[in-house]
C-alpha positions as CSV (number, residue, x, y, z in Angstrom):
1,M,-11.7,-18.6,-24.3
2,G,-11.6,-20.8,-21.3
3,G,-14.6,-23.1,-22.1
4,G,-14.6,-26.1,-19.8
5,W,-11.4,-25.2,-18.2
6,R,-10.8,-26.4,-14.7
7,A,-9.0,-23.8,-12.7
8,F,-7.8,-26.7,-10.2
9,D,-7.5,-30.6,-10.9
10,D,-6.0,-33.1,-8.6
11,S,-2.3,-32.6,-9.5
12,G,0.4,-31.7,-7.2
13,F,0.8,-28.6,-9.1
14,A,-2.8,-27.7,-8.3
15,E,-2.4,-28.2,-4.6
16,A,0.7,-25.8,-4.6
17,L,-1.2,-23.3,-6.3
18,R,-4.0,-23.4,-3.9
19,T,-1.7,-23.0,-1.0
20,I,0.2,-20.3,-2.5
21,L,-3.1,-18.3,-3.3
22,T,-4.4,-18.9,0.2
23,V,-1.6,-16.7,1.6
24,A,-1.0,-14.2,-1.5
25,D,-1.7,-10.6,-1.0
26,D,-1.3,-9.7,-4.5
27,V,-0.7,-11.5,-7.7
28,L,1.7,-10.6,-10.6
29,I,0.7,-12.3,-13.8
30,P,3.3,-12.7,-16.6
31,I,2.3,-13.0,-20.1
32,E,4.7,-13.7,-22.9
33,P,4.2,-11.8,-26.2
34,E,3.1,-14.8,-28.0
35,P,-0.5,-15.8,-29.2
36,L,-0.3,-19.1,-27.4
37,A,0.1,-17.2,-24.0
38,F,-3.2,-15.5,-24.3
39,E,-5.6,-18.5,-23.3
40,P,-3.5,-19.7,-20.4
41,T,-3.3,-16.0,-19.1
42,Y,-7.1,-15.5,-19.6
43,N,-7.9,-18.7,-17.7
44,T,-5.5,-17.8,-15.0
45,I,-7.0,-14.4,-14.4
46,E,-10.7,-15.3,-14.9
47,H,-10.9,-18.6,-13.3
48,V,-8.2,-18.5,-10.7
49,V,-7.4,-14.9,-9.5
50,K,-10.4,-12.9,-10.0
51,P,-12.8,-15.4,-8.3
52,R,-10.6,-15.2,-5.1
53,G,-10.7,-11.3,-5.2
54,L,-7.0,-11.1,-5.1
55,P,-5.5,-7.9,-6.4
56,Y,-3.4,-8.5,-9.5
57,M,-1.2,-6.9,-12.4
58,V,-0.4,-8.4,-15.5
59,V,3.2,-7.6,-16.9
60,V,4.2,-8.5,-20.6
61,N,7.3,-10.5,-19.9
62,N,10.3,-11.9,-22.0
63,W,9.8,-9.5,-24.9
64,D,12.6,-9.4,-27.4
65,P,13.0,-6.2,-28.9
66,R,14.7,-7.8,-32.0
67,D,11.2,-9.4,-32.7
68,G,9.9,-6.0,-33.5
69,E,7.1,-4.1,-31.6
70,S,4.0,-5.9,-33.1
71,F,3.9,-8.9,-30.8
72,R,4.4,-6.7,-27.8
73,D,1.7,-4.4,-28.9
74,Q,-0.7,-7.1,-29.7
75,T,-0.2,-8.6,-26.2
76,I,-0.8,-5.2,-24.6
77,E,-4.1,-4.8,-26.7
78,F,-5.1,-8.3,-25.6
79,V,-4.7,-7.3,-21.9
80,D,-6.1,-4.0,-22.3
81,S,-9.2,-5.4,-24.2
82,H,-10.1,-7.5,-21.2
83,G,-9.7,-4.7,-18.7
84,W,-7.1,-6.2,-16.7
85,K,-4.7,-4.1,-14.7
86,R,-1.5,-3.9,-16.7
87,A,2.0,-2.8,-15.7
88,N,3.3,-0.2,-18.1
89,T,6.7,-1.8,-17.7
90,V,7.6,-4.4,-20.3
91,V,10.3,-6.8,-19.1
92,R,12.8,-7.4,-22.0
93,H,14.3,-10.7,-23.0
94,Y,18.0,-11.0,-21.8
95,R,20.2,-14.0,-21.8
96,I,21.1,-13.3,-18.3
97,H,17.5,-13.7,-17.2
98,T,17.5,-17.2,-19.0
99,N,20.6,-18.2,-17.4
100,A,20.4,-16.7,-14.0
101,S,19.0,-19.6,-12.0
102,A,21.7,-22.0,-13.4
103,D,24.2,-19.7,-12.5
104,G,22.7,-19.2,-8.9
105,L,21.8,-15.4,-9.6
106,V,19.0,-13.4,-8.9
107,V,18.3,-9.9,-10.5
108,T,19.8,-8.0,-7.6
109,T,23.0,-10.1,-7.9
110,Y,23.7,-9.7,-11.5
111,P,27.2,-8.6,-12.6
112,K,28.0,-4.9,-13.0
113,N,28.0,-4.4,-16.9
114,R,25.8,-2.3,-19.3
115,V,23.5,-5.4,-20.3
116,S,23.0,-6.7,-16.7
117,L,22.3,-3.1,-15.6
118,E,19.5,-2.7,-18.5
119,A,18.1,-6.1,-17.5
120,R,17.9,-5.1,-13.7
121,Q,16.4,-1.7,-14.6
122,D,13.1,-3.5,-16.1
123,F,12.6,-5.4,-12.7
124,Y,13.3,-2.2,-10.7
125,K,10.6,-0.3,-12.7
126,L,8.3,-3.1,-12.3
127,A,8.9,-3.4,-8.5
128,L,8.3,0.3,-8.2
129,E,5.1,0.0,-10.2
130,F,3.8,-2.9,-8.4
131,E,4.5,-1.2,-5.1
132,R,2.2,1.7,-6.1
133,M,-0.4,-0.4,-7.5
134,P,-3.9,0.5,-5.9
135,R,-5.2,-2.4,-3.7
């Protein structure tokens, strides 16, 4: 993995990422439970974050429980096999997450209903875990 991959090129995105990483104290790296997400996550961690010595945590993100547990579990195994710090919290897929930005919402302003409560709960648990992450 990662053969010949350039962490930064001359694009505007690369410049923005360089700027962000210069002021970052910690990095939260989401990985979706899909095999196509594995190589970009590897490249991000090994070629961008680790060389800068930034504390980081990988979080399995956007897991749809209706798909079963196998993709989630394979993703966790991939992260663990590389020895990367991983959040125990898995952020589940909810339609409200998908539509929130279009509706002008952030997780703390979701409506008060059962589904929104469950969607918020994943992020609250992740925030507490990230806060306690050893630096």
